[in-house]
C-alpha positions, 0 to 999 in steps of 0.5 A, a space after each residue: 612851457 612853464 605851466 606844462 611844466 608845473 603840472 607835470 612836477 605837480 603830477 608827479 608830488 601827488 603820485 609820490 604822496 599818493 603811493 605810500 597813502 594806497 599802500 597803507 590803504 591796500 596792507 589794511 584788512 578789509 572789514 567782511 560783508 557783514 561786519 562782526 558784532 560778536 566773535 566765539 573764542 574757545 577756552 580751557 579752564 586755566 584759573 586765574 586767568 580762566 575761570 568757568 561758571 564765575 561771572 563775575 570772576 571770569 578770570 583775567 584774560 577774558 575780561 582783557 578780551 572783552 574789553 579789547 574787542 569792546 573798543 569796536 563794539 564786539 562782543 565776546 563769547 566765551 564757552 569752555 572745553 578741554 583744551 585739545 577739544 578747544 585747540 581742535 576747534 579753533 584750528 577748523 574753523 568751528 569757534 573764531 579763535 582761542 582765549 588765549 595760547 602760546 606760540 608753537 610753530 605748527 599753530 601758525 599753519 591754522 591760526 592768527 596770533 595777536 599782539 602780546 596778551 600777557 606773560 606766563 610762568 613757568 617751572 617745577 613744582 614738588 614737595 622738596 625743594 632739595 628735590 628741584 632747587 638745582 635745576 636751571 634747565 629743564 634738561 637738568 630735570 631727567 632723573 625725575 619722574 614729571 607730571 603734566 598737562 595732557 596737549 599742552 605745549 609743555 608736554 612735548 617740551 618735556 618729551 623733547 627734553 627727554 624726561 620721564 613723563 606722567 600726564 594729567 587732565 588737569 592741575 587737580 590731578 597733578 597735585 594729587 599725584 605728587 601728593 600722592 607721590 606717583 610723581 616727582 614733580 610738576 612741570 607747568 605754568 605757576 598761577 594755575 598751579 597756585 590756584 589749584 593748591 589753594 583750592 586743594 587746600 580748602 578741600 583737604 583742610 576739611 577732610 583730611 588736613 592740609 597737604 604738605 608744602 609745594 616749593 617751586 623753581 621757575 625755569 622761564 617767563 614767557 608771552 602768550 598771545 590770544 589766537 584767531 583761526 584762519 578758517 574763519 570769515 574776516 581772520 585778519 580783520 578781527 586780528 587787527 581788531 584785537 590788536 587795536 583794542 589790546 593797545 587801547 586798553 593797555 594805554 588807558 589802564 584798564 589792562 592793568 586795573 583788571 591785572 589788580 583785581 585777579 592780584 597778578 599785577 606784578 608779573 616780574 621775575 621772582 627774587 629768588 628762582 626756588 621759593 616756597 609758596 606753602 
């Protein structure tokens, strides 16, 4: 009886120990029949995080994604498309996902979101600090005409806030609309507007002289992610590989070194919410 009791206790202990291990194993995404050696992530031009046609400086998001997937020996292809086309290709599974995206409820239908890829700073840009310096919420900008990039989630946010909205296809076009007095202010992500303003200053400086000053009023900082399409084989597994890689490159310092390369390592809030960029 003692032997049998001892045997029963041993079986119960084994079952208790094995239970969580089995559950944990089942929670891990199964690898595809043929493990992926590369992924295709559609990018939209969004300097300095995603820069087309510059192999040595493709953008910090792209370099971080390449480093993260390299942890699992997976290569990354990053073709560039306009934003709406990139989103459509990912949502329909024609590519493996998007280089980066903001979270929104409607996108969860077709997309899996990675761990945080980075943080974005969002605000208003104008040629007069008096026009935007008092604005702390998007709804407070209803009295001015706002320019946004067509298709970005910021467009819908501006419309939901009841703003008078005009759209453009890129940051260059928005800045030209602003300096041409076709809009009062721009509602956009900070980094690409700053990058586009620098390039525009060089272009205009040669032809028409330096553009006027540009003021920025920050409204929000928010995380952004990379996205994997739910409609590709092994989507959960790819997401797991990406998240493991992101954690690794953060821990070993590669993540910070990439941000330092592009001069964007400091993502803390500005001491002053409103400031002159130029």
